[in-house]
VOBA-1610 file (N, C-alpha, C; in pm, whole numbers, padded with zeros to 5 digits, always signed):
BEGIN
Unk+08621+21872+03900Unk+08638+21880+03756Unk+08782+21911+03720Unk+08841+22008+03793Unk+08979+22047+03767Unk+09073+21931+03793Unk+09042+21851+03896Unk+09125+21736+03930Unk+09124+21634+03816Unk+09010+21617+03753Unk+08999+21522+03641Unk+09078+21572+03520Unk+09067+21702+03492Unk+09136+21759+03376Unk+09287+21749+03388Unk+09338+21762+03510Unk+09483+21757+03531Unk+09532+21618+03567Unk+09445+21521+03566Unk+09483+21383+03597Unk+09561+21322+03481Unk+09675+21257+03512Unk+09755+21192+03408Unk+09682+21073+03347Unk+09599+21007+03425Unk+09525+20893+03373Unk+09413+20938+03278Unk+09353+21052+03309Unk+09241+21100+03227Unk+09287+21174+03102Unk+09411+21228+03104Unk+09460+21311+02993Unk+09449+21244+02856Unk+09495+21117+02841Unk+09485+21054+02707Unk+09341+21048+02656Unk+09247+21019+02746Unk+09107+21007+02705Unk+09049+21143+02667Unk+09094+21248+02737Unk+09047+21384+02706Unk+09097+21426+02568Unk+09223+21391+02535Unk+09280+21430+02407Unk+09214+21359+02289Unk+09174+21234+02307Unk+09113+21160+02196Unk+08961+21179+02190Unk+08904+21248+02292Unk+08759+21267+02296Unk+08705+21339+02173Unk+08769+21448+02123Unk+08716+21514+02002Unk+08707+21419+01883Unk+08810+21335+01867Unk+08807+21238+01756Unk+08694+21137+01774Unk+08680+21086+01896Unk+08576+20986+01923Unk+08438+21044+01895Unk+08415+21168+01939Unk+08285+21232+01917Unk+08261+21252+01767Unk+08363+21304+01697Unk+08350+21326+01553Unk+08324+21195+01478Unk+08400+21092+01514Unk+08384+20961+01449Unk+08244+20905+01474Unk+08197+20918+01597Unk+08065+20863+01630Unk+07953+20939+01560Unk+07962+21073+01559Unk+07853+21155+01504Unk+07848+21147+01352Unk+07967+21153+01287Unk+07969+21164+01141Unk+07996+21031+01069Unk+08036+20927+01142Unk+08066+20799+01077Unk+07988+20683+01138Unk+08009+20656+01266Unk+07953+20536+01327Unk+07800+20537+01329Unk+07745+20645+01381Unk+07598+20653+01390Unk+07533+20650+01251Unk+07583+20727+01152Unk+07524+20717+01017Unk+07532+20577+00957Unk+07644+20506+00981Unk+07658+20371+00927Unk+07555+20277+00990Unk+07540+20287+01123Unk+07441+20204+01193Unk+07301+20238+01144Unk+07273+20367+01129Unk+07141+20411+01082Unk+07116+20362+00939Unk+07219+20368+00853Unk+07204+20321+00716Unk+07181+20171+00711Unk+07251+20098+00800Unk+07230+19954+00806Unk+07087+19920+00844Unk+07032+19994+00937Unk+06893+19972+00978Unk+06796+20010+00866Unk+06822+20122+00800Unk+06734+20167+00693Unk+06737+20073+00573Unk+06850+20002+00555Unk+06860+19910+00442Unk+06765+19791+00456Unk+06712+19771+00575Unk+06617+19661+00597Unk+06473+19711+00595Unk+06453+19832+00543Unk+06320+19892+00541Unk+06279+19934+00400Unk+06150+19941+00379Unk+06095+20006+00260Unk+06044+20141+00307Unk+06108+20247+00261Unk+06082+20380+00313Unk+06002+20460+00211Unk+05887+20505+00252Unk+05801+20592+00172Unk+05781+20722+00249Unk+05739+20829+00182Unk+05717+20955+00253Unk+05621+20938+00372Unk+05674+20959+00491Unk+05591+20953+00611Unk+05575+20816+00672Unk+05630+20711+00610Unk+05616+20578+00667Unk+05731+20488+00624Unk+05758+20387+00705Unk+05862+20289+00673Unk+05815+20153+00720Unk+05851+20050+00643Unk+05809+19913+00671Unk+05931+19823+00676Unk+05941+19741+00779Unk+06053+19647+00791Unk+06035+19534+00690Unk+06136+19513+00605Unk+06129+19408+00503Unk+06249+19314+00509Unk+06323+19319+00620Unk+06439+19230+00641Unk+06542+19249+00530Unk+06579+19143+00460Unk+06687+19148+00361Unk+06635+19159+00218Unk+06511+19200+00201Unk+06453+19206+00067Unk+06527+19303-00025Unk+06578+19414+00030Unk+06653+19509-00053Unk+06781+19446-00106Unk+06848+19366-00025Unk+06971+19300-00069Unk+06940+19190-00170Unk+06829+19119-00153Unk+06788+19019-00251Unk+06756+19085-00385Unk+06697+19203-00376Unk+06666+19278-00499Unk+06793+19319-00572Unk+06898+19352-00498Unk+07025+19388-00559Unk+07082+19274-00643Unk+07065+19151-00596Unk+07122+19035-00665Unk+07063+19014-00804Unk+06944+19065-00826Unk+06880+19050-00956Unk+06874+19181-01034Unk+06947+19282-00985Unk+06944+19415-01046Unk+07060+19427-01144Unk+07031+19419-01273Unk+07137+19422-01376Unk+07209+19556-01377Unk+07136+19666-01360Unk+07198+19799-01364Unk+07296+19816-01249Unk+07264+19759-01133Unk+07356+19767-01019Unk+07488+19699-01053Unk+07484+19585-01118Unk+07607+19514-01153Unk+07686+19590-01262Unk+07615+19662-01347Unk+07684+19749-01444Unk+07760+19859-01370Unk+07696+19917-01268Unk+07760+20021-01188Unk+07883+19965-01113Unk+07869+19844-01058Unk+07982+19781-00987Unk+08097+19757-01083Unk+08067+19705-01203Unk+08171+19678-01302Unk+08242+19807-01343Unk+08166+19914-01365Unk+08227+20043-01401Unk+08318+20094-01290Unk+08273+20082-01165Unk+08353+20130-01052Unk+08482+20050-01038Unk+08473+19918-01055Unk+08593+19834-01045Unk+08690+19865-01159Unk+08637+19883-01278Unk+08723+19915-01392Unk+08794+20048-01370Unk+08720+20146-01322Unk+08778+20277-01293Unk+08884+20266-01184Unk+08854+20192-01077Unk+08950+20176-00967Unk+09079+20112-01014Unk+09069+20002-01089Unk+09188+19929-01133Unk+09273+20015-01226Unk+09210+20083-01319Unk+09286+20165-01414Unk+09350+20286-01346Unk+09282+20346-01248Unk+09344+20457-01176Unk+09461+20410-01091Unk+09453+20287-01036Unk+09566+20233-00960Unk+09686+20215-01052Unk+09661+20167-01174Unk+09769+20144-01270Unk+09832+20276-01314Unk+09749+20378-01332Unk+09798+20505-01384Unk+09850+20600-01275Unk+09791+20592-01155Unk+09818+20694-01054Unk+09905+20647-00939Unk+09974+20534-00957Unk+10074+20494-00857Unk+10212+20476-00921Unk+10228+20389-01021Unk+10364+20373-01078Unk+10419+20499-01144Unk+10336+20567-01225Unk+10384+20687-01296Unk+10420+20800-01199Unk+10336+20833-01100Unk+10376+20935-01002Unk+10503+20899-00924Unk+10525+20770-00899Unk+10649+20730-00830Unk+10770+20768-00915Unk+10766+20734-01044Unk+10878+20767-01133Unk+10894+20918-01147Unk+10783+20989-01156Unk+10789+21134-01170Unk+10844+21198-01043Unk+10805+21144-00927Unk+10856+21195-00800Unk+11006+21174-00789Unk+11054+21059-00835Unk+11198+21031-00832Unk+11273+21129-00921Unk+11214+21162-01036Unk+11276+21257-01128Unk+11284+21396-01066Unk+11175+21440-01003Unk+11174+21572-00941Unk+11266+21576-00820Unk+11265+21470-00740Unk+11347+21466-00619Unk+11496+21463-00651Unk+11530+21419-00772Unk+11671+21417-00811Unk+11721+21556-00851Unk+11628+21656-00841Unk+11660+21796-00873Unk+11699+21811-01019Unk+11630+21734-01105Unk+11652+21743-01249Unk+11611+21882-01298Unk+11703+21951-01358Unk+11674+22083-01412Unk+11695+22196-01313Unk+11741+22166-01193Unk+11769+22272-01098Unk+11656+22291-00999Unk+11689+22359-00889Unk+11593+22375-00779Unk+11474+22462-00818Unk+11494+22563-00904Unk+11384+22651-00943Unk+11278+22573-01022Unk+11325+22488-01116Unk+11232+22407-01193Unk+11160+22307-01104Unk+11233+22252-01008Unk+11173+22156-00914Unk+11064+22222-00832Unk+11090+22341-00781Unk+10991+22414-00702Unk+10869+22450-00787Unk+10892+22483-00914Unk+10781+22514-01004Unk+10690+22393-01021Unk+10751+22276-01043Unk+10672+22153-01060Unk+10593+22121-00934Unk+10654+22137-00817Unk+10586+22107-00692Unk+10462+22196-00674Unk+10474+22321-00715Unk+10361+22414-00703Unk+10254+22383-00806Unk+10296+22364-00931Unk+10203+22344-01041Unk+10124+22214-01027Unk+10186+22111-00972Unk+10119+21981-00963Unk+10004+21981-00864Unk+10008+22071-00768Unk+09904+22071-00665Unk+09783+22155-00704Unk+09797+22238-00807Unk+09688+22326-00848Unk+09563+22249-00890Unk+09572+22141-00971Unk+09449+22068-01010Unk+09367+22018-00892Unk+09433+21976-00783Unk+09360+21926-00667Unk+09282+22037-00598Unk+09325+22162-00614Unk+09255+22275-00554Unk+09141+22324-00642Unk+09137+22277-00766Unk+09033+22320-00859Unk+08904+22245-00831Unk+08794+22316-00829Unk+08663+22253-00805Unk+08635+22147-00911Unk+08581+22033-00867Unk+08547+21926-00961Unk+08438+21972-01057Unk+08355+22066-01015Unk+08251+22121-01103Unk+08316+22195-01220Unk+08415+22278-01189Unk+08486+22353-01292Unk+08565+22258-01382Unk+08639+22165-01318Unk+08721+22071-01395Unk+08634+21984-01485Unk+08522+21932-01431Unk+08434+21848-01511Unk+08374+21922-01629Unk+08338+22047-01608Unk+08282+22128-01716Unk+08383+22151-01826Unk+08507+22182-01787Unk+08613+22206-01885Unk+08642+22079-01965Unk+08652+21965-01898Unk+08680+21840-01968Unk+08561+21798-02055Unk+08439+21832-02016Unk+08324+21803-02100Unk+08332+21882-02230Unk+08381+22004-02223Unk+08399+22086-02343Unk+08516+22034-02427Unk+08623+21989-02359Unk+08738+21936-02432Unk+08699+21813-02514Unk+08617+21726-02451Unk+08577+21602-02517Unk+08436+21612-02575Unk+08399+21729-02620Unk+08270+21747-02685Unk+08267+21678-02820Unk+08147+21658-02872Unk+08133+21586-03000Unk+08140+21679-03120Unk+08147+21809-03098Unk+08156+21903-03209Unk+08295+21899-03273Unk+08302+21940-03398Unk+08431+21942-03469Unk+08529+22039-03403Unk+08475+22141-03336Unk+08560+22246-03278Unk+08611+22212-03138Unk+08568+22099-03080Unk+08618+22061-02947Unk+08768+22032-02956Unk+08837+22054-02846Unk+08983+22042-02846Unk+09030+21901-02884Unk+08963+21799-02829Unk+09003+21661-02859Unk+08983+21628-03006Unk+08873+21672-03064Unk+08848+21646-03206Unk+08940+21727-03296Unk+08976+21846-03256Unk+09073+21924-03332Unk+09209+21856-03331Unk+09243+21796-03216Unk+09374+21729-03206Unk+09380+21606-03297Unk+09278+21519-03290Unk+09282+21399-03375Unk+09263+21436-03521Unk+09202+21554-03546Unk+09187+21600-03683Unk+09321+21631-03749Unk+09422+21664-03668Unk+09556+21688-03722Unk+09613+21565-03788Unk+09565+21447-03747Unk+09614+21320-03802Unk+09516+21261-03904Unk+09419+21343-03945Unk+09326+21300-04048Unk+09208+21218-03998Unk+09188+21210-03865Unk+09079+21130-03809Unk+08949+21209-03810Unk+08838+21136-03816Unk+08706+21197-03813Unk+08668+21234-03670Unk+08581+21334-03652Unk+08537+21371-03516Unk+08472+21252-03444Unk+08494+21246-03315Unk+08445+21135-03233Unk+08345+21188-03130Unk+08240+21111-03107Unk+08146+21144-02999Unk+08199+21080-02871Unk+08294+21147-02808Unk+08373+21090-02700Unk+08289+21038-02584Unk+08192+21114-02541Unk+08118+21083-02419Unk+07995+20995-02442Unk+07979+20948-02566Unk+07865+20862-02596Unk+07905+20718-02625Unk+08036+20691-02625Unk+08086+20555-02647Unk+08156+20508-02520Unk+08149+20378-02493Unk+08204+20323-02370Unk+08354+20346-02358Unk+08430+20311-02463Unk+08577+20319-02455Unk+08624+20463-02446Unk+08576+20548-02536Unk+08621+20688-02537Unk+08569+20764-02415Unk+08447+20729-02369Unk+08393+20794-02249Unk+08477+20762-02127Unk+08523+20638-02118Unk+08607+20600-02005Unk+08745+20664-02016Unk+08794+20678-02138Unk+08923+20745-02159Unk+08915+20891-02113Unk+08803+20956-02141Unk+08785+21095-02096Unk+08779+21102-01944Unk+08710+21006-01882Unk+08699+21003-01736Unk+08835+20980-01671Unk+08915+20891-01729Unk+09049+20866-01676Unk+09140+20986-01697Unk+09121+21058-01806Unk+09200+21180-01830Unk+09174+21282-01721Unk+09047+21297-01685Unk+09010+21390-01577Unk+09071+21344-01444Unk+09065+21212-01417Unk+09120+21159-01292Unk+09271+21182-01284Unk+09340+21155-01395Unk+09485+21174-01396Unk+09520+21322-01378Unk+09448+21409-01445Unk+09476+21552-01431Unk+09459+21599-01288Unk+09356+21548-01218Unk+09328+21595-01082Unk+09422+21535-00978Unk+09458+21405-00991Unk+09524+21335-00880Unk+09668+21295-00907Unk+09715+21309-01028Unk+09853+21273-01058Unk+09948+21357-00973Unk+09926+21487-00969Unk+10014+21576-00894Unk+10009+21551-00744Unk+09889+21523-00691Unk+09875+21497-00547Unk+09953+21372-00508Unk+09937+21265-00585Unk+10010+21141-00555Unk+10160+21161-00568Unk+10200+21241-00666Unk+10343+21271-00683Unk+10397+21341-00559Unk+10319+21433-00503Unk+10362+21504-00383Unk+10375+21409-00264Unk+10283+21312-00254Unk+10294+21211-00148Unk+10428+21137-00160Unk+10459+21096-00281Unk+10581+21016-00302Unk+10707+21101-00285Unk+10699+21228-00320Unk+10814+21317-00296Unk+10840+21327-00146Unk+10734+21342-00067Unk+10749+21348+00079Unk+10812+21219+00131Unk+10770+21104+00076Unk+10829+20977+00117Unk+10975+20966+00079Unk+11009+21013-00040Unk+11148+21006-00087Unk+11241+21092-00002Unk+11191+21204+00045Unk+11274+21293+00124Unk+11304+21239+00263Unk+11233+21134+00303Unk+11260+21069+00432Unk+11357+20953+00421Unk+11403+20924+00299Unk+11501+20816+00280Unk+11641+20873+00300Unk+11718+20819+00394Unk+11854+20872+00418Unk+11943+20858+00295Unk+12020+20963+00265Unk+12112+20960+00152Unk+12223+20858+00172Unk+12248+20822+00299Unk+12355+20724+00327Unk+12328+20592+00257Unk+12202+20554+00242Unk+12168+20428+00176Unk+12217+20429+00031Unk+12194+20540-00038Unk+12233+20549-00178Unk+12385+20559-00193Unk+12448+20629-00099Unk+12594+20641-00104Unk+12659+20505-00082Unk+12605+20426+00013Unk+12660+20292+00038Unk+12638+20202-00083Unk+12522+20215-00147Unk+12493+20135-00266Unk+12586+20172-00381Unk+12619+20302-00395Unk+12710+20346-00500Unk+12850+20290-00478Unk+12892+20287-00353Unk+13024+20231-00321Unk+13029+20082-00357Unk+12914+20013-00336Unk+12908+19870-00369Unk+12890+19845-00517Unk+12877+19952-00598Unk+12868+19936-00742Unk+12726+19923-00796Unk+12627+19958-00718Unk+12488+19946-00764Unk+12457+20056-00866Unk+12382+20019-00971Unk+12340+20119-01069Unk+12208+20183-01027Unk+12159+20276-01109Unk+12038+20351-01074Unk+11917+20259-01057Unk+11901+20163-01149Unk+11787+20071-01141Unk+11793+19985-01015Unk+11910+19938-00979Unk+11926+19856-00859Unk+11896+19937-00733Unk+11937+20064-00733Unk+11904+20150-00619Unk+11753+20171-00608Unk+11689+20188-00724Unk+11545+20212-00725Unk+11469+20090-00671Unk+11509+19971-00716Unk+11438+19849-00678Unk+11468+19808-00533Unk+11592+19820-00491Unk+11634+19767-00361Unk+11633+19869-00248Unk+11627+19998-00281Unk+11627+20100-00176Unk+11499+20185-00182Unk+11474+20246-00298Unk+11363+20340-00309Unk+11227+20273-00283Unk+11199+20165-00355Unk+11068+20101-00342Unk+11045+20046-00200Unk+11141+19972-00140Unk+11117+19925-00002Unk+11098+20038+00098Unk+11175+20146+00083Unk+11164+20257+00177Unk+11036+20339+00155Unk+10980+20330+00033Unk+10855+20401+00003Unk+10732+20319+00039Unk+10752+20200+00093Unk+10639+20110+00118Unk+10526+20175+00200Unk+10554+20244+00311Unk+10442+20306+00386Unk+10362+20406+00302Unk+10433+20485+00220Unk+10363+20582+00135Unk+10283+20511+00027Unk+10340+20407-00032Unk+10270+20332-00136Unk+10143+20268-00080Unk+10154+20210+00039Unk+10037+20147+00102Unk+09928+20251+00129Unk+09968+20369+00176Unk+09871+20475+00204Unk+09801+20520+00076Unk+09880+20547-00030Unk+09821+20592-00156Unk+09733+20482-00216Unk+09777+20357-00205Unk+09698+20245-00255Unk+09563+20235-00183Unk+09566+20251-00051Unk+09444+20239+00029Unk+09343+20348-00005Unk+09388+20473-00010Unk+09295+20582-00041Unk+09252+20579-00186Unk+09336+20524-00275Unk+09301+20516-00416Unk+09194+20408-00440Unk+09201+20300-00365Unk+09098+20196-00375Unk+08963+20253-00335Unk+08962+20321-00221Unk+08836+20382-00177Unk+08790+20490-00275Unk+08884+20577-00316Unk+08848+20685-00406Unk+08795+20635-00540Unk+08855+20525-00590Unk+08809+20469-00717Unk+08669+20412-00707Unk+08641+20339-00599Unk+08509+20278-00584Unk+08401+20380-00548Unk+08441+20489-00483Unk+08344+20590-00438Unk+08334+20708-00534Unk+08396+20698-00651Unk+08393+20810-00745Unk+08251+20838-00793Unk+08214+20967-00798Unk+08081+21006-00844Unk+08083+21143-00912Unk+08142+21241-00845Unk+08135+21379-00895Unk+08194+21395-01034Unk+08307+21329-01059Unk+08374+21342-01188Unk+08283+21294-01302Unk+08224+21175-01282Unk+08136+21120-01385Unk+08010+21206-01400Unk+07956+21251-01290Unk+07834+21332-01293Unk+07856+21460-01373Unk+07968+21527-01350Unk+07994+21653-01420Unk+08033+21629-01565Unk+08107+21521-01590Unk+08153+21495-01727Unk+08035+21463-01819Unk+07937+21388-01767Unk+07821+21350-01847Unk+07703+21443-01826Unk+07726+21551-01751Unk+07624+21654-01727Unk+07499+21592-01666Unk+07520+21503-01569Unk+07408+21439-01501Unk+07441+21294-01469Unk+07343+21226-01415Unk+07364+21088-01370Unk+07308+20986-01469Unk+07272+21032-01589Unk+07214+20942-01689Unk+07300+20941-01815Unk+07416+20878-01807Unk+07505+20867-01921Unk+07449+20766-02021Unk+07486+20776-02150Unk+07436+20683-02251Unk+07469+20538-02216Unk+07366+20453-02211Unk+07383+20310-02178Unk+07456+20289-02045Unk+07445+20388-01956Unk+07506+20380-01822Unk+07658+20360-01827Unk+07724+20414-01930Unk+07869+20394-01943Unk+07946+20467-01833Unk+07885+20570-01772Unk+07952+20644-01666Unk+07890+20622-01529Unk+07799+20526-01519Unk+07731+20501-01391Unk+07823+20427-01295Unk+07835+20478-01172Unk+07916+20415-01069Unk+07828+20369-00953Unk+07888+20303-00855Unk+07810+20255-00740Unk+07746+20373-00666Unk+07824+20477-00643Unk+07769+20594-00573Unk+07667+20665-00662Unk+07690+20665-00792Unk+07592+20723-00884Unk+07461+20648-00880Unk+07469+20515-00867Unk+07347+20434-00859Unk+07277+20457-00725Unk+07356+20473-00619Unk+07300+20507-00488Unk+07225+20640-00497Unk+07287+20738-00561Unk+07223+20869-00578Unk+07094+20858-00660Unk+07099+20776-00764Unk+06981+20759-00849Unk+06864+20700-00770Unk+06892+20598-00690Unk+06785+20533-00616Unk+06736+20617-00498Unk+06831+20678-00425Unk+06794+20751-00305Unk+06740+20890-00330Unk+06801+20965-00422Unk+06763+21104-00445Unk+06666+21118-00562Unk+06700+21054-00675Unk+06617+21072-00794Unk+06487+20991-00787Unk+06493+20869-00727Unk+06374+20784-00720Unk+06315+20778-00579Unk+06380+20844-00485Unk+06330+20853-00347Unk+06309+20716-00282Unk+06395+20620-00315Unk+06389+20486-00254Unk+06507+20473-00158Unk+06494+20536-00041Unk+06606+20546+00051Unk+06649+20412+00110Unk+06555+20322+00132Unk+06590+20191+00185Unk+06681+20115+00091Unk+06644+20115-00036Unk+06725+20046-00138Unk+06860+20115-00156Unk+06861+20248-00150Unk+06985+20323-00163Unk+07080+20291-00047Unk+07025+20277+00073Unk+07108+20241+00189Unk+07168+20101+00172Unk+07092+20010+00112Unk+07145+19876+00084Unk+07263+19885-00011Unk+07253+19970-00112Unk+07364+19991-00205Unk+07486+20046-00130Unk+07462+20142-00039Unk+07572+20200+00039Unk+07640+20097+00129Unk+07562+20010+00192Unk+07620+19906+00278Unk+07704+19809+00196Unk+07656+19773+00077Unk+07733+19685-00010Unk+07864+19752-00051Unk+07861+19881-00081Unk+07983+19954-00116Unk+08082+19952+00000Unk+08034+19974+00123Unk+08120+19970+00240Unk+08184+19833+00255Unk+08106+19727+00237Unk+08158+19591+00249Unk+08263+19562+00142Unk+08239+19609+00020Unk+08335+19587-00089Unk+08468+19653-00057Unk+08462+19778-00009Unk+08585+19851+00026Unk+08661+19779+00137Unk+08589+19732+00240Unk+08654+19661+00350Unk+08712+19528+00305Unk+08638+19456+00220Unk+08685+19326+00172Unk+08812+19339+00090Unk+08826+19449+00019Unk+08948+19472-00061Unk+09061+19527+00024Unk+09031+19628+00106Unk+09137+19699+00178Unk+09195+19620+00295Unk+09112+19548+00371Unk+09165+19476+00487Unk+09266+19368+00446Unk+09236+19280+00347Unk+09338+19184+00302Unk+09461+19252+00245Unk+09439+19365+00174Unk+09553+19439+00118Unk+09644+19491+00229Unk+09586+19544+00336Unk+09665+19594+00449Unk+09734+19481+00524Unk+09668+19366+00532Unk+09730+19249+00596Unk+09844+19195+00511Unk+09826+19192+00379Unk+09929+19139+00290Unk+10054+19226+00290Unk+10036+19357+00306Unk+10151+19448+00309Unk+10213+19463+00447Unk+10152+19395+00546Unk+10208+19400+00681Unk+10163+19519+00763Unk+10080+19605+00704Unk+10031+19722+00777Unk+09933+19682+00886Unk+09848+19583+00855Unk+09751+19533+00951Unk+09780+19385+00969Unk+09851+19349+01075Unk+09895+19213+01094Unk+09788+19131+01163Unk+09792+19002+01137Unk+09697+18910+01201Unk+09711+18914+01352Unk+09599+18923+01420Unk+09600+18920+01565Unk+09617+19055+01630Unk+09643+19161+01545Unk+09659+19295+01600Unk+09532+19375+01579Unk+09509+19466+01670Unk+09392+19553+01659Unk+09438+19693+01629
//
């Protein structure tokens, strides 16, 4: 045994063994099990093999497509809001605008929302966007003479509230990612560009963005998954999984509804497999297009 542990050939396999075990136990085996369960009709104490009937049922399920549309809309809007704006904000902070003390304050303050429980954050935002005249959002629009709005009962305003919560929670985290990326860019590049007469915009386009590419790809990848897999924020904001006209229903919310609330685990597993396929279909071409995952490489 000691000979194996000290073997140079065995060492790499020993070091990656914890990851392999963790991946197999918490990811690979559950995915395989879910795939198998998606071909079954599962009732308390019994299960029946029904092949692809659960997936055929999905194709005619209008509520499922509403959930997919909501998840895609949320994902696209969060990508628009939580990548370009944090990049610009990170550049502003990294330039030491306002001095090092102010910069350090921003770095600390921006990470606090990510440490806040989504239960607490969702409850606070539900109160902010309440339909009463005394809610913070209605008091604010009241300053401009507008009538109180039932924010969480209308599609447009409900989604605006959901995006506000998303931006509050993740804007600072993404900004920190981009700050870390900016600090790895050598100052020599900017000094050489200044000597050549490049202005701030030219430096940003030709130096900052290309050098930030690995960070941008990483944030884009996790944001695509995070957008499609969002559930807790909507659940807490609407105080449950039954929002008016399903305006806050997401793919994971629909999975929860079918598997937990209606106890139809086979159908819920089919929803989960479709979600996994959607994420892979979007992320793999995206990684190939950005050069992160090249054709022919494993």
